[in-house]
Each structure stands twice: as structure tokens, then as C-alpha cells.
N, C-alpha and C positions, 0 to 999 in steps of 0.2 A: 388565111384558110389554105388547106392542102386539098388539091383535087385528085381524087382516086378515080381512074377511068380504066375499065376493063375491055374496051372495044364495043360495049353495048350500053352500059349504064355509067353515070358519073355520080359520085358522092363527094360532098365538100365537108372535110373534117377540120376541126379547130386544132391549133398547135398545142393546146393544153387539154388533155383528155382525163376525165375523172375515172379512176379504176378502183371501185370499192371491192377489192377482191376477197376480203375476209368478213364481209357483212352478211347478215341474215338471221342471226339468232333473235328470237322474239323479245328477249329481255332488253336488247339494245336497239330495237326497231325504230323508236322515235328519234334516236340520235342519228341513225343511218339516214333516215328520211330528211332530217335537218341538214346533214352534210350535202345531200343531193340538191336540196333547195338552195343552200348557200352558193353552190357552184353555179346553178342556173341563174340565180338572182344577180350574180356577178357577170353574166353574159355567156356562161359556158353552155355548150350544147352537145358535147361528145362524151359518151359513157361507154366504158369497156368492162366486160365481164367474161365469164366462161362457165360451161356446164360443170366443170370439175370444182369450181370455187365453193368452199364450204358445203360440199355435197349437194350442190344445187340450190342452197338457201339464198345465195347472193342473187341469183337470177329471180328467185321468188320475191325477194325484197324490192328489187327494181321493178318487177311486175306490179307489186302493190303500189309503188310510187306512181307508175304510169296510170294505174286505175284511179287513184285518189286525186292526182293532179291533172288528169286528162291531158297529158302533154306528149304522148307518144310521137305525134307527128312533128314535134319541135326538136326531137332528140335524134342525133346520129348515133345509132346503137351498134356496138361491136360485141359479138360473142364468139366463143371458140368451142371446137369439139375435136374429136379424134385423139384425146389424151390417152397415153398408155395406161394400162391398169395399175392400180396401187401396188407397189412392191416390185414392179418390173418395168422400169422406164425404157427398156430396150425391146419391149413387145409391142409391135405396131397395131394401131386400130384405124388404119386409113383406107380400109375397104369400103365399098359403097354402102353396105348394110350398116356398118357402125356409124359412118358419117351421117346418113339419113336418120338413123335412130337418135343420134345426139342432137341434131338440129331440131328435130320435131319435139324432143323433150325440152330443149331450150325455149322454143317458141311457146310451148304450153305454159312453162313456168313464168315466162315474161309477159304472157297475156297478149301476144301479138302474132300476126300471121306472116311476118317477114322480119329479117334483120338487115340493116343497111350494109353491114360488113360482117363477113363470116371468115374466120381464120381456123386453120388446122394446126394443132399442136404437133411439134416434133416431126421430123422426116423419117422415112424408111428408105434408105438409099438402095436397098435390094429390090424394092418394088418399082416397076416401070412407072416413070413419072407421068406417062400418058394416061394411065388408069386413074390417077388422082385428078389430073386436069379434067378428064371426062366427067368425073363425079361433080367437081366444082362447077363445071359448065352447066350440068343438069340442075344444080341448085339455083343458078342464076336464071336459066331459061324457064324454070317452073315457078319463079317468083319468090322462092323461099329466102333468097339473099339477093341484094342488089349487086354487090361486088364481093369478091373473095380474095383471100390472101393466105399467108402462112405465118407461123410463129416458130422461131428457132430452126430455121432452115438456112443453109449456106447459099451464097449467091450463085455458085456454079449450078446448083440444082434449080434455082429460080430461073436462071437463064435457059436451062434445058427445058423447063416446063413451059416457058413463054415461047420458045421456039416451036415446041410441039403445038401450042395453042394457035400460033400464027399459021402453021402448015395445015392445020385441020379446022380452021375457022371456029375456034373455041374461045370462050371468055378467058382472058388472061389474068394471071396473078398481078394485082396492082398495088399491094402493100405488104410489108414484111414487119413483123414484131420481133425484136431481139433485145437482149440486155445491153443497154447503152446509157451511160451517164458520163459526166465529167470525171468522175472517179473511176479509173480503169480497173478492170478485173479480168479473170479468166475462168473458164469452166472448171479448171482444177481447183482454184481457190473457192469456187462456189460449191464444189463437191458434187457436181452433176455433169458428166461428160456429154449429156444429150442437149445441154443448153448451148446457145450460140451468143458470143459476145462480140461487140464491134471491135474491129481491128483496122489498121490502115488499109490493108488489102481489101477487106470487106467494104469499107467506106468508099474506096475508089471505085469498086464495082457498082455500088449503089449509085454513085454519081454518074458513072458511064451509062447505066440503065435508066437514069432519071426516075428511079423507083422510090416512092415515099416510104418512110420508116415510122413505126410506132415504137418508141423507146420505153421498155419497162424497166423497173428499178431505177427510174430517172433521178431519184434523190439519194441513191446509194445508202439506204438505211439511215438517212439523215446525217451522213458522214460530215459534210461541211458545216451544217447548222450546229451540230453538237460540238464540233471542235471550236467553232466561233463562240459558243456559249460557255465553253470550259467544262462541258459535261463529259462524263466518262462514256466511252464507246462500249456498246454491248459486244459480246464475244463474236457474234456473227459479223458485225461491222469490222471488227479487228481482223478476223480471218480473211474477209473478202476484200477489204479496201485499205488497210493500214500499210502502205508502202511508201518508200522514199519519194517516188514520183508523185503519188497523190498528195503527200505533204507539201511538195513544191507547188502543186496546183492550188492547194489550200491558201498558200501565201498570196498567189495571184488573185484568188477569189476575194480575199480580204482587201486587196488593193483596188480591185474593180468595184467592190461594194462601197468603199470609201469615196470613190470618184463619182459613182452614180446615185448613191443614196438607197440602192436596193439592198435587201438583206442577203447574207451569204447563200441562203437557200434559193432565193429568187435569181441570184446571179448564176448559180449552177443550173437551174432550170432554163434560164435564158440562153445559156450556151447551146442548148438543144433547140429551143423554139426560134432562135435567131440564126440558126445554122444555115449555110448555103444549101445543104441537103434538106429537102422537105421532110420535117420531123414533127410528129405529135408526141409530146412527152406525156406518158401515162403516169399519173400520180395517185397516191392515196393519203389519208391522214387519220389521226386518232383523236385529235382535239380541235376545238374551234380555233384556237390560236394558230395551230399548224395550217388549217385551211385558209385563214385570213392571210397568213404569211405567203403561202403558196400562190394565192390568187393575185398577189401583187405582181407576179410574173406574167399575168394575162396580157397586159399591154406593154410590157417592157421592151425596150429597143436597145440592142447592142449591135454595133457595126461589125462587119466581117473581120476587120483587123483585131478587134477586141476578142471576138470568138476564137480566132486562131491563137491569140496570145494566151488565153486561159488554158488552152490545151498544150501548146508547144513552147510557150514562153517567148 
């Protein structure tokens, strides 16, 4: 488990978080609920979503799941708000009015009066970080969120935010969600310069701060699993992940898979979940087979030497 502590509240998050980010349409509702059930039946308890996913339908699907399964108190729920408007990723929505509007809409859709973790999408570096911290502190102290964090922020701004929080006795940022997987990529290859990807410098800063990370795109569009199965990569996976370095990492994934009996997908996830940095790998799936394969990483153990070998060789 990963402990998220903001100076006021503590939340324990699992190292494998289910993030059904494209779920919600009525036609596939039974399948979505089945995936959530499969995850929790395997011992999972951390679920990640956002107001912006599928126009709010994903939160509504999870809300229906909470209502029918009566399990809200057993789930560590993460949702997100403050996403820029469609068509203009550089237009910020991190003012108090928008943040409060988003979280209240999220809680209504989810059928709950609080979220365990609340994250803000994207930074606005022109906005004084203290204004954002003040709003997050208010969310915590009014009980709308137990702890807060950020998504796609750089570590220098997180440090600045937490220094402000310390000086003004505010709840601090205690988790960061960024693009991170064993298959490295960049915002340029992703086609979105508002995204933040893990780099050596960012990793070292997280280690210094001892700040937990939620890694999205943790399976890199199935990059390693599809290569291992001899399947053709889709165009997005090619654009984002097909590099000489990642092909070298694939060879090491195959080697570790043969040694451990884990699938290539589980090895790639275990690189994150067994990392010396506290990481929760956020994953999704489209088939039962993918879910079953992913869940084999739930209790997988890789030592620190193997984790380092997968990345650096």
C-alpha cells in the first residue's frame, strides 16, 4: 500500500489502481460493472476516474456500481477536475469557482459526498500557486476530499506549492499523476505539450520529496504485450513508443518474464509497482483476458536490481 498524507488526513492506496477512463455508455454498462467486480474480487480497492472522462459518463457508471454493490466505503476513490476546455488545452480552469463546480458535479455523478483523492488536471504556471493550494486546502477542510494532488504538473511547481502549504499551514499536495511506464515517451511524441512524462530529473525530484506517483498510461497502449504476442502495433503506439530504446527494454522484459513466469504485461506493470518510488500504476482494459493478465501483477514481486535492469540494462 502507498500512504498519502497531506498533514491532515491519510489515505492508503494500492499499487495497482483500476482506471476505467472510457466507460459509461449504456450499451456496455454490464461489461464495465463486470470489470470493476473482477478487480475488487481480486483484492483491488483503488479506482481512478475524472469529470472529463466520457463527458461525465464514467463517473456515473462508477456511481451506479457503488449504488448496486453498496461498496463505497471499501473503495479508495480518485477523481479529477479543472481540465481545460475542449479544443484549448492551454486555457486554465484552476480558479476556485471552476474547481468547486467540477468536484460537486463529480460527487453528484458518483453518488457520494466525498472523494478520497482529488487531483487537478494540468498546471497554469502563470497563476500564483498559492491560490490553487488555498482552494485545495478548502476542499480538504470542508470534507469534499480527504487528500488532494495534481496531474501533469512538474516537480518544481509541486515543491513551490508544498512550500507555500507549509508556510501557511495548508493541506499539502501528497500525490502526483503523470505519464509513466517502462516504455519511455515524451510530450512531443504524445502530441500534447501540456502532458508531463517521467524523466530521470523528475524521478530524482520525486525521490527527494518522497512524493507518491500515480502512473497513467502504465501499459503504454499494450506495447510490450502486443510485441510479445506478435501482434501489429496500432498507429498511436508506434508514434508514441516504437523507439530503439524501448525495443531494448522489450528484450529485457522477455528475459525477466521467462525467469519469473510473469507475462510481459505483468512484468512491465511490476516495474512500476515494485519501484523504490511509491507508485500506483493506473490501468484499464477492454477484455476479460486483459483484466486477468493485468491482475497477475497484483502480488508480483521484483527486486530493486531487476527493476533497475528493466529500465537501464
